[in-house]
ZAPA-476914 format. One record per residue: residue in one letter; x, y, z of N, C-alpha, C, CB in turn. Coordinates in steps of 0.02 Angstrom, whole numbers, plus 50000, padded with zeros to 5 digits. Glycine has a CB too. Example, Ala and Ser with C-alpha at 12.3 -4.5 7.8 and 13.67 -1.06 7.14 Angstrom:
a506604971650390506154977550390506604983550390505654977650452/s506424988850354506844994750357506455000250394507044997050286/
***
This chain:
x548335304856366548725304856327548775306556261548845301156332/x547965309056261547695312756205547945320356177547035313356223/x548175322356242548385328856227548935328656168548655332156291/x549325325356162550065325156126549635327756047550585314956127/x549375320756018549125320855963548555328655945548795313555963/x548155329755989547735334355985548125343455971547305332956055/x548625343056023549165348956011549615349355962549565349556059/x549855341855918550015342855869549545343955807550365338955867/x548865343155798548525345955779548555352855746548265345055814/x548265353755815548275362055817548675365255784548395364755875/x549485364255806549905365755760550105367555713550015364455753/x549735360955681549805358355601549315362955570549605349555582/x548815363255609548135366555573548455373955545547385367855639/x548545377455620548565384855626549245385555578548635388155714/x549835383055565550315385055503550365382555467550815385755501/x549755377955435549595376955371549715382755321548955374955371/x549465385955303549525393955270550435393655263549135402055339/x550605396255317551415397955325551575391655288551795398655412/x551595383955286552115379655264551815379855187552195371455308/x551205380855170551165381055097551525386955056550455381355080/x551365393755083551985398555075552615396255056552125401755132/x552805392655097553695391955111553745385155045554005388155225/x553255382755033553215375054982553405380954923552195368954971/x552905387254917552625388754851553575391454843551755395654842/x553735395654874554095398954877554745395654843554075401054936/x555055390454900555475385254890555335382954813555355379454945/x554705382554789554815379654709555165385654654553945377354673/x554935392454688554905396254635555695395554639554495403654638/x556145398054695556665396654706557115392454654556575394454758/x556945387054653557225384454607557215385154547557175380754611/x556405386254519556415387854447556705395354428555675387154420/x557045396754461557555402454473558105403154488557455405554506/x558135395554499559035393054509559155398454550559665392754432/x558965398754626559295402354664559955400754703558885403854698/x560365400854704560985398354753561085399954813561555399754736/x560925395254864560725398654939561305395354961559915396854985/x561455400255001562175397855056562025401355123563075401255025/x561715395255160561485397255237562045393555277560635394155263/x562325397155324562555397155368562565399155442562785397955348/x562655395755517562525397855568561895396455573562695403355577/x561455392155550560705390455561560605388955619560435385355524/x561425385855652561145382755727561085385255769561405378755757/x561245392455742561185397155825560495401555835561895403955832/x559995398055785559385399555798559065394455863559015399055730/x558805397055924558565391455974558105387855934558215393956043/x558245380855968557555375555927557195375855960557555367955911/x556815380256012556275376956036555895384456062556495370556098/x556405387956092556275394356143556245399856095556905395956203/x555935406356142555675412956092556485416156070555065420356147/x556405420956032557115424756027556995428755975557795420356015/x557265433555962556945441055931557495441255848557175450356008/x557405438055804557875437655738557885445855715557485431955668/x558475448455704558735453655695558905452155638559145455955735/x558725455055584559005456455506559395462655477558445456455463/x559815461655430559825467755391559225468655344560455467955351/x559335472155308558655473955240558905475755184558105480255252/x559015472855127559135474355072558705474355011559555471655067/x558165470755012557635467154962557055467355001557805459254937/x556435465254954555855464754966555755457954985555505467054918/x556435454054957556075446354990556395444955050556165439054942/x556835448555095557165448255123556785444255194557445454155117/x556235446055192555935441755241555845433255238555315444555246/x555735431855173555735425155157556445421955155555395424255094/x557015425055142557705422355156557985420955241558185428055122/x557495427355278557645426055356557245419155346557295432455424/x556535418855339556265411455360556495405955348555745409855340/x556715408355282557235401955250557795397555312557845406555184/x558295403655336558695399255389558165399755438559505401955418/x557585402155480557355397055532557055392755512557005398855579/x556875389755434556635384355411556715379555404556555384355383/x557495380655377558215375055410558305375255468558965376255391/x558075376655538558245373755605557445371655618558655379755666/x557025370055583556405368155602555785373955642556605362255648/x556035380755635555705384555659555265388855608556095387555697/x554785391855622554385397955588554575404755615553585397155601/x554585409355571554765416855607554195422655598555485420155570/x554045425055627553365428455639553675435855637552935426255718/x553675439755584553735446455555553405449955598553515447555488/x553425457755618553045462555618553185465955558553095466155673/x552755467455527552525472455460552125476855467552225469655406/x552175482355432551805484955430551045484455423552035486955407/x550485487755443549815486655457549755487155370549355492655516/x549805489855310549335492355261549655483855242549435501155206/x550255479955242550285473055217549675469655250550995469155234/x549395468355295548925464855314548195466855290549005464855379/x548185474655279547295474655237547455474355180546735481455239/x547915473055136547855470855049547395464155050548735468555006/x547145467554989546775461654949547225454354936546575464854870/x547555455354912548245450854895548545446454944548805455254878/x548975452654980549425450255032549045449255111550055455955035/x548885451955120548245449855186548045445555205547695451255186/x547445439255173547565432755205548045430255220547385428855183/x548385431055190548895425155204549585427655251549185422055125/x549465436155275550035437155318549625435555379550435444755315/x548955436455385548665434255439548625428555457548205435755442/x548695423755397548675415655406549135413655426548585411555358/x549765419155424550545414755448550465416755521551475417955408/x550045422155528550045423355616550915426555609549905413255682/x550855432255568551185439355553551055443255625550785443755480/x551365449155631551085454055687551265460555642551515453555776/x550545463655637550225471755609550545476255661549235473055611/x550835481955614551155485855649550915492955645551785485055634/x550425495355675549905502655669550505508155693549055502855738/x550755510855649551435515755664550815522255716551975520255557/x550215523755716549835525455774549735520355814549245527955761/x549815516755838549625510655901549965506855912549145506555898/x550855509055893551295503255922551305499355958551655503755938/x550915504556037550965497656091550735491456085550665498456147/x550235492856038549835485956032550255480355999549165486955986/x550485482155955550845475455913551375474355960551185476755828/x551915477755988552545477256047552065472956104552895486856085/x551365471956126551235467456172551265459656150550615469356197/x551005462056088550805457156069551425449256025550295461156029/x552045455856007552685454255998552855450456085553165461955971/x552765453356119553045450356177552745445356208553145454456221/x552035444556178551755436456203552225432456169550905433756177/x552075433856102552175429356063553035426056091552075432755984/x553415429056086554165427556122554285425256177554525432256130/x553585424956225553535422856276553385416556281553245425856303/x552975414156223552595409056228553225405056156551575411256214/x553655407856153554345404156128554185401956046554545396356182/x553885409456033553825410055968554535413755937553135413955956/x554845411755875555285416855840554915424055819555565413255772/x555185431555821555125435355799555365440055775554955435755813/x555275440555706555875444255656555635451255638556005439955578/x556225457255651556105462055649556805465555609555885463655712/x556575468855561557195472255514557275479755545556975472855419/x557805479655583557885486255636557955493155595558635485555687/x558345491655540558375497555502557745500255470558825496555455/x557205499355467556385497655453556365496655392555825502955468/x556695500455353556665500855275557305500355243556375507255251/x557195498355191557975495155146558325500055134557925491355069/x559105497955147559505504155125559645501055070560135507055167/x559765507555049559925509954970560685510154953559645517754954/x561035510955013561655509155017561865505355022561885510555039/x561645499455037561725491255046562195489455095561985487554983/x562185496655153562625497955205561985498655266563185505355189/x562215497155337561895497055388561655503955402562265494155436/x561025505355414560875512555418560765511955488560255515955371/x560525517155521560625516655592560005514355632560845523155617/x559985510655679559425504055706559005507355759559865496355747/x558365504655742557745506455790557925503755838557045504555776/x557615507155926557775502855963557245495655977557915506856018/x556835497355932556335490155935556335485355980556415486055885/x556955481355924557365475555940557535475156029558105476555891/x557855478056049558115476356106557535478856162558855479656112/x557105482956157556675482656189556105479056214556625485356178/x556005473356136555605467756154556055462856196555315464356089/x556665461656174557025454956191557045458256275557925452656139/x557265464756322557215464956356556845464456408557345466656346/x556035465256374555455466756402555275458356400554955472956361/x555485453856353555315446556350555925442256384555205444356268/x556295446756400556845440956432557065435756368556415435456504/x557155436856314557395432456283558135434956214556685429256256/x558385430556212559165433356158558665437256107559785425056102/x559455439456075559255442755994559855438355954559385453655983/x559645436355881559975432555861560205436755796559655426155859/x560575439855777560855445055718560635441655651561765446055719/x560905443055610560755439355529560695442655462560095436155528/x561215440955436561355444555363561085442355306561995444455344/x560685445655262560525441055194560865445655138559585439655176/x561145443755091561615447155028561555444254993562265448255025/x561345448154922561365444954858560435446254824561665435354874/x560015447154881559255449154876559255453054826558925452554935/x559535459154833559605464554791559645465154737559945467154798/x559715459154715560165458154654559275453754608561165451154679/x558935453854656558315447354622557775453454633558095437354682/x557775459154677557045462954677556965468254748556355456354680/x557075473054755557325479754777556975484654761557915481254757/x557145490454788556755498154794556965499154729557015504854856/x556635506154718556895509554632556505505554579557865508054609/x556155499854601556095495354545556615492954507555745497554505/x557045489954529557505486354513557575477154540558005490854536/x557395474754487557265469454504557475463854421556455470354537/x557745457754438557755453754379557745445254390558405456154341/x557395443954342557115436154344557855433654313556265433954287/x558355433954319558995430754295559065424554338559635435754302/x559095419754295559225413954333560025413754379559165407854277/x560095409754443560695409054464561055413754499560985407554421/x560845416854537560835422454586561015420054629560305425854602/x561625420054686561845418554739561665421754813562405419054725/x561125418854858560975421854905561285418854974560325422154899/x561775422955001561955423055058561645424655109562335425255058/x561505419555145561295420955230561645417655290560555418555243/x561935423155352562315421255407561925422955452562965423855415/x562105419955491561815419155574562285418755651561445411755573/x562275424455673562605424255721562475423355791562815427955715/x562945420955825562745419355873562365425455937563305415755888/x562085420455953561245426156006561705430356042560535420956089/x561395435956056561515439856101560945440456152561695445556071/x561455439256219560935439256259561005446956306560945431856303/x560645452456313560715457156373560785457156412560495459656390/x561175460356449561175459756526560675463456573561815461956549/x560495458756643559895463656651559995469356662559495462456696/x559755473056675559655480356675559905484056630559855482956726/x560205480856569560385485056512560045488856474560605482356477/x560225495156444559925500256418560035498556351560165506756440/x559275500956311559195497656237559665499556187558535499356206/x559785507256203560145509956170560865506056141560215515256205/x561045503156209561585502156198561905493556182561815505656251/x561165489556208561175485056154561095484156101560995482456157/x560885491756056560535491956000561505492055959559825500055993/x562015496156012562515498755989562765491255972562905503956036/x562805487856009563205479656006562945476955958563135474156068/x562345478055947562075472155893562235477155816560995469355909/x562235482855816562415483855745563065483155748562205490355713/x563415483655784564445481555781564545474955781564995483955856/x564005470255780564015463655768563625460555695563715461055830/x563065463555675562825462955630563235466755566562205464555646/x563655472055586564015477155529564735469955517564385488255575/x564945468855550565455461555547564935455955508565715457955644/x564545452555523564185447755501564265449555417563415447755537/x563835456355399563995459855349564445460455312563945463455358/x565015461855326565805461955298565945453855276566445464855368/x565875450255337565995442655328565755442455242565435436955390/x565115441455257564645436455196564785441555125563535435755219/x564865448155132565315452155075566005449155042565545458855107/x566275448055104566975446555073566885439455042567635446555133/x566385435255062566355428955072565985425754982565855427855152/x565605432554973565065430854934565435428954847564455438054938/x565035425054817565355420054777565435423754693564835412554780/x565025429454695565015432754638565025438454648564595431554601/x565435439754572565725447154551565095449454522566425447554494/x565285456054500564975460854430565155456654360565445469754423/x564625458154348564725454954280564975459554233564125452154251/x564885466954226565375470554206565295477454213565505469054147/x565595482754177565455490654206564845491554218565625496454163/x564375488454209563415490854210563335488254282562705485454140/x563695482254302563365477054355563635478754422563545469054340/x563875485054417564015485354511563545492554545565115487354534/x562975490654511562665495054543562375489454634561975498354477/x562365485854647562165482054691562785481254761561985475554650/x563495484754761563885484654784564045491354815564215481854748/x563915490554882564155496954915564825500354889564255495254989/x564925508654900565355508954876565925509754909565255512054843/x565955508054963566735504355008566995496254971566435501955117/x566515494754933566815488254883566975489354807566245482254879/x566855496054783567065497754725566295498754685567615492054696/x565725497754728565065496954684564945506054667564275492354740/x564215505654651564015511254609563345514354679563645507954510/x563125510454727562755512454764562735519454778562825509154808/x562265523554788562155527054830562645529754895561695524354842/x562695534054911563405533954996562585535255032564375544255017/x562705534355102562435534055146561935539455145562835533555190/x562255546755145562055552355148561675553555079562595556555165/x561715550655044561325551454981560775547754966561675550554931/x560785542655011560405535555021559635538955067561025528555082/x560035540255105559605547755165559025549655130560105556855178/x559335553755097559005562755051558475554955011559935570754961/x558615549454980558285547754953557535545254986558645544654924/x557715542355034557175541255081556855544155091557225540155125/x556985550755109556745556455134556275557955083557245561755149/x556525559655023556045562154961555655556554946556425564654892/x555575548654953555035544054958554655544754993555125539154966/x554795546755065554255547555129553925551955113554475549155198/x554275559255107553755563255093553145563955014554145568855104/x553265560854980552905560054928552345554054944553385558754871/x552625547854996551845545955012551525548855065551745538955028/x551945552655104551265556055138550955562155112551405558055208/x551365564855072550875569455016550255564955000551305571354934/x550275558454951549735553654928549345552054975549945547754901/x549555550855022549155548055086548715554255099549665545755159/x548815559255123548405564355122548095565155073548625569055133/x548075565355020547685569754958547215559854973548345573654846/x547385555154973546985548854970546405549955032547515541754982/x546515552655095546095555255169545655559955145546555559155234/x545925564155099545455569255078544885567855049545695572955041/x545095563554987544725560654917543925557054967545415552354862/x544305553055023543845549555074543385553855087544145547155139/x543785560555134543165562555181542585566655135543455568055248/x543085567955079542485571455048541775568755019542735574454998/x541895561855023541455558154988540705558155019541735551254983/
***
């Protein structure tokens, strides 16, 4: 009879850093008076494993996606680049929350860890666009979401977030202005058919999330405050965000600069 309380204690202690971060962020959101509208959280499985797939418009998206899981009584373990885990600031917390580090030079190891987590009943969160979309439209998806779901035999839960780009996003855009609306919409789980191809699954997921994004943009309660406040809207909604083609060029420029910086850093390290 003691197994139940012991197991509960293990889970509570294991997830203590995650719950501390949740409490801190919820307090910060109250200070900023962020106005959340979370719809469809009931579509998140209450106990079983699932891949949570979300669009990506801000640096805070993982927190917003986690909030939807939190409302369902679940914690989401995110797959994130390894550098976040080696940082002296974020590293201890990312490791303490049992997120999954991804080494781009050895991605297979992270994939296996994620599959095991899913089979153990965890929720694993992924941004299939990989990086933030500067156009605020869905970019082409990576196939990792489908491959994980197929390998672990779990559903994919599509989710979209909107409004976070008005708080903190790429190109040094941030705002501490109070009262921003944050919309989170969770769609019905997609269950890949046995033997389905990852590419086909991702096309279906992209179409589903595109519909969810259109819905959440249409229902978003706030509009631009003036002629200079259209940057956070995509072009097809009258905004001044870069087109998808221009956004892709900007991203390639940034990635190229990062590669040069990394090469210089590696060269300095080797010369020591």
